[in-house]
C-alpha positions in Angstrom: -13.9 22.9 0.9 -13.2 19.4 2.2 -14.6 20.2 5.7 -17.7 21.7 4.0 -18.3 18.5 2.2 -17.9 16.5 5.4 -20.4 18.7 7.2 -22.8 18.4 4.3 -22.5 14.6 4.4 -22.9 14.5 8.2 -26.0 16.7 8.2 -27.7 14.9 5.3 -26.9 11.5 6.9 -28.4 12.6 10.2 -31.5 13.9 8.4 -32.0 10.7 6.6 -31.6 8.7 9.8 -34.2 10.9 11.5 -36.6 10.3 8.6 -36.0 6.6 8.6 -36.7 6.4 12.3 -40.0 8.3 11.9 -41.2 6.4 8.9 -42.9 3.5 10.7 -44.9 6.1 12.8 -46.0 7.8 9.7 -47.0 4.7 7.8 -50.6 4.3 6.6 -52.6 1.1 6.1 -53.5 1.9 2.4 -56.9 3.5 3.1 -55.6 6.8 4.5 -55.8 5.8 8.1 -52.7 5.3 10.2 -51.6 1.7 10.5 -52.1 0.3 14.0 -49.5 -1.9 15.5 -50.3 -5.6 15.2 -53.1 -5.1 12.7 -51.6 -7.5 10.2 -50.4 -11.0 10.6 -47.9 -10.6 7.8 -44.2 -10.4 8.9 -43.0 -9.0 5.6 -43.5 -5.3 6.4 -41.8 -5.7 9.8 -38.9 -7.6 8.1 -38.6 -4.9 5.4 -38.6 -2.1 8.0 -36.0 -4.0 10.0 -33.7 -4.3 7.0 -34.3 -0.6 6.2 -33.3 0.3 9.7 -30.2 -1.8 9.6 -29.2 -0.3 6.3 -29.9 3.2 7.6 -27.8 2.5 10.7 -25.0 1.2 8.5 -25.1 4.4 6.4 -25.1 6.6 9.5 -22.3 4.8 11.3 -20.3 4.6 8.0 -20.7 8.4 7.5 -19.6 9.0 11.1 -16.6 6.8 10.7 -15.6 8.6 7.5 -16.2 12.0 9.2 -14.0 11.0 12.1 -11.3 9.7 9.8 -11.5 12.9 7.7 -10.9 15.2 10.7 -7.9 13.1 11.9 -9.6 11.0 14.6 -7.4 8.0 13.7 -3.8 9.1 13.8 -1.1 7.4 11.7 1.1 6.6 14.7 -0.9 6.8 17.9 0.9 7.6 21.2 -0.7 4.6 22.9 -1.1 1.1 21.6 -2.9 -1.6 23.4 -0.5 -4.2 24.9 -1.0 -7.7 23.5 0.3 -10.7 25.3 0.6 -13.9 23.2 0.8 -17.2 25.0 1.7 -20.2 23.1 -0.4 -23.3 23.7 2.6 -25.4 24.8 3.3 -22.8 27.5 -0.2 -23.2 29.0 -0.5 -25.3 32.2 -1.4 -28.9 31.4 -3.3 -31.6 33.2 -0.2 -33.4 34.3 0.6 -35.0 30.9 3.8 -33.6 29.4 2.3 -33.6 25.9 -1.2 -32.4 26.8 -2.9 -35.5 25.5 -4.9 -37.1 28.3 -5.1 -40.8 27.9 -8.0 -41.5 30.2 -10.2 -43.2 27.6 -7.7 -45.4 25.8 -6.5 -42.6 23.5 -9.9 -41.6 22.0 -13.1 -40.1 23.3 -16.0 -42.5 23.8 -18.5 -42.7 20.9 -21.6 -42.2 23.0 
């Protein structure tokens, strides 16, 4: 039952994404004629479609994430973990000063 729900969510999300991608091509100018690109100087419709596209993309990617998580794509204890090397700042090579404070300008940077 759980996999059926995940499949339903995946199919519906992909369908909504396809409709959202086709919506600008299907838009009309309000008089029954298709809207031509660049026919308006108003940026509001473009901004709204951009926000709608970002929201649809977030929904699609979120659904895919939850789908992968639901089918076990992110194991509890993975067999491989990325190595991380942490270097403390005091272990980094310096400029010759033992404390890392260059005193070439009398202790402070110039104010210009």
